[in-house]
C-alpha positions in Angstrom: 84.8 -26.3 38.9 87.4 -28.7 39.4 89.2 -30.6 36.8 87.6 -33.9 35.1 89.2 -36.2 33.0 87.1 -37.2 30.0 87.5 -40.6 28.3 86.4 -41.5 25.0 85.9 -45.4 24.8 85.4 -46.5 21.1 82.1 -48.5 20.2 82.2 -51.6 22.0 81.1 -54.4 19.9 79.2 -57.8 20.5 81.6 -60.1 22.3 83.4 -57.4 23.4 83.4 -58.9 27.0 84.4 -62.0 25.9 87.7 -60.6 24.9 86.3 -59.8 20.9 88.2 -57.1 19.3 89.7 -54.4 22.2 86.5 -55.2 24.4 88.3 -56.2 27.6 90.8 -53.2 27.2 87.7 -50.6 27.1 85.6 -52.1 29.1 88.4 -52.3 32.1 88.6 -47.9 31.2 85.0 -48.0 31.5 85.4 -49.7 35.0 87.2 -46.8 35.9 84.7 -43.4 35.2 82.4 -41.8 37.2 79.3 -41.3 34.5 78.9 -42.7 31.3 77.7 -40.6 28.7 76.6 -43.5 26.0 77.0 -42.1 22.4 74.4 -43.2 19.6 74.0 -41.7 16.1 70.5 -39.9 16.1 69.5 -41.3 12.8 69.9 -45.3 14.1 66.6 -46.9 12.7 67.5 -49.8 15.6 68.3 -47.5 18.4 67.7 -49.9 21.2 69.1 -52.5 19.8 72.1 -50.8 19.4 71.8 -49.3 22.8 70.7 -53.0 24.6 74.0 -54.4 22.9 76.4 -52.5 24.5 74.4 -52.5 28.0 75.0 -56.4 27.1 78.5 -56.4 27.0 78.3 -54.6 30.3 76.6 -56.8 32.4 78.6 -60.1 30.6 81.6 -58.1 31.8 80.8 -56.7 35.3 77.1 -55.6 36.4 78.5 -53.0 38.8 78.8 -51.1 35.1 75.1 -51.3 35.0 74.5 -48.9 37.9 77.0 -45.8 37.3 74.9 -43.0 36.5 74.5 -42.4 32.7 73.7 -39.9 30.2 72.4 -41.1 26.5 73.4 -38.8 24.4 72.1 -38.9 20.6 74.6 -37.5 18.3 74.8 -36.0 14.6 71.4 -34.4 15.4 71.8 -32.0 11.9 72.1 -35.7 9.7 69.0 -37.0 11.1 65.3 -36.1 10.1 62.8 -34.2 12.6 60.8 -37.4 13.1 63.6 -40.0 13.5 65.2 -38.0 16.3 61.9 -37.6 18.3 61.0 -41.4 17.8 64.3 -42.6 18.9 64.0 -40.0 22.1 61.2 -41.6 23.2 61.9 -45.1 22.9 65.1 -44.3 25.0 63.2 -41.8 27.3 60.6 -45.2 27.8 63.6 -47.2 28.9 63.8 -44.4 31.9 66.9 -43.0 30.6 67.8 -39.3 30.4 68.4 -38.4 26.8 70.3 -35.5 25.5 70.8 -35.0 21.6 73.4 -32.8 20.0 75.2 -31.1 16.6 78.2 -29.5 17.0 76.6 -27.0 14.5 74.5 -26.6 17.5 75.7 -24.2 20.2 72.8 -24.5 22.1 72.9 -28.5 22.5 76.5 -28.4 23.2 75.5 -25.8 26.0 72.8 -28.2 27.6 75.2 -31.4 27.2 78.3 -29.2 29.5 75.2 -28.1 32.3 74.0 -31.3 32.4 77.4 -32.9 33.2 78.4 -30.3 35.5 74.8 -31.1 37.4 75.5 -34.8 37.6 79.5 -34.4 38.6 78.8 -31.8 41.1 
């Protein structure tokens, strides 16, 4: 297995593509990536809106970002009600996205994430 660089890009805000916050600097880093892991809070009650806000910033900056392979990772599942988690997974899967969920307290979920990443980069 080779070495891979991982960049943690802090959450983008609405208006990032026009220079709001540190958006342009972050978006330039995203351009260099081969794969996106879009992390979202599993308990987000507006998961589709949250996801679409970031995707819209990608589109405004460079539509090429929309073509990058992507995994949506729902995080902090240990803090989320099962019903809400299942609802959010279903919403995102209906959009045709690969959706994984994890918690730092669930080693099995982290192993699945690692396995999925290895499959996508090999």
